[in-house]
Steps between C-alpha positions, in 0.01 A plus 500: 500500500630588842328662796713733705282485809172360627412824685164580342500849650774603257426620146533250218764592243597294194859516374582413140861462384612612154875456532751785502794587724294443815488131404861465382796330663870499413680229306868398521610802295313744725236600245136454600223316317133427581465209743240573769125446474220658701524255789876560524452876516241480777703244695793742493301768683345331807384840628227493234303251711420779746371730225246294307352165410706418193444295188779468247516417132779493245411639158852493357865533609620706203719809503267790433621595147365159387152542653223467240138606494410133532683496835312809610174350381566197721578727796185704435281191477646369826451839671133511400448150642676590825286810549186301424614257768534771763846651463509862619803581291748356251879526506704420190878461518670606178835601354567872518612549137144493364306522825355843420369370167331196651347719772366744243345250260336315790370832629325557166294184536463445876164644599457343842525695829753255646852624426773325307840597642815423303836474670846365433862546599794705381737259676466123491489289813859397431624854560566668830202711618253366242187714485264225383367380839423853622334589170284188511390574857419863412301387197291265715432785743392729217282235334321433831435866577148646453673813369619305196149407387386656173852619425546247220845353449783624720877459520662460842877534520730638769203566734338727239171428322448644152215513249567278198429777249755736657787282617823440312832332568726804512829335601641172374645386834403714799258376767293817451473437125121527474366853487192690383641815338292809559268327747690295756381182671134435569608408853750324721521186711613604846502289817292231331231739377427636151464876537333651193593860422240588239211343312453409136230314310573155364594509133359188332387649172134491409571384144641174637236451767222545245652272237340184637818296449775403742845634400665172593313331215673726247830488682521121473461519122721808456753491784742758359458877450615571146478880517841663451623812677699742283722762664473844342862615511721769355531495119233234456387475137205270578643213292472241777142601572416480128661155475278369779185632337607369158555160663136496609527607865161644591583673828808690619585701811738792451711601798503868412726776621375785718122511528458249216707604200666342196700634208307644206604197293367255758177701532441458127529123544256511792241678286542243224470209746179636654355555153557129438321395819786458747456590867782734604548611861748773591641510854763717665839352583531733799412369847239755604199693364462305176371629169344838433247593233524860381830653606694460175379521141797402282523186286561211739361683801235348727219702339622407150515129587154520656362665185663216302287253695749381763375422851676683782599280795456772760662396828578144386854399419558340160528151651168539683333659196609193302311272740193723511491500121513119494213467751286746305571309180393180672152640572463622142500876541539731204785752494259779596367293789858432611572871486203565727621241756850650508352848541263406781726270698848644455437861414624530145692798628719612791 
């Protein structure tokens, strides 16, 4: 642990490191790999000492595609302890590849008023004009702000603060990669202040809060999310989907076209899978608006898939719907109960 300052008039913020580009340095061949821990990151931004009393912790130094639920369970357990000990906010550094997924699944289970703010870097510290230090400072500002309370889990990148359920990485390399299509940022960090533009309720789902069990307990035992995502593309005969179900896969997310569509052949396989007890969620592969419910009526349309027993993802992307489905499985909900949660929390429609 490291304290950034002894000024007790400043807010107390706890920073947990989970690897990613923000903690990478270059080797002899110029490629970057994870090297820096939480203390290293804070030491590299001395300006943080004027923003908050800091405590640091290193959960892992992995690249984000290798993050497991066990890692997130450890981060969640640490965050709970820090808040119990008086932290006013939590900052987690993370790789940007899967940052939106980590933010979303933590948002499902984080019911406290103190915010968790995830941040990272598009450029490592070895590159000219690295964005990591500025992002870390902005995240500390946001986590310490009273305006971030009760907002759940947030993502702070490029001086913008986004809600976990809305944000996505829209560009593979640009500094302004993180966007919230159709909504925009929750707010901005300007001149050392988090300026919130609009208000939204926190989104920890009641099914998890009422389960009586801590998600990290399950995540230690089952650290991977074995729910496949199938893309519904042109001329899809449903064979791959059928093969998964025949192999015993009990839950699948379909990344549907348009407002949540598949081919007629794939729709037939969906109906058969639901009849055999599988949980099938249909999302839209577009970036805005999500699934509909009653616009189209042909075989493979959103209304046909819904009548077949599929759950519509509403505004959630397929990758976020996959994580929501896993969390709802963990608390033992039936398919109908899952459908109700998706409907109430993410709209089930545009």
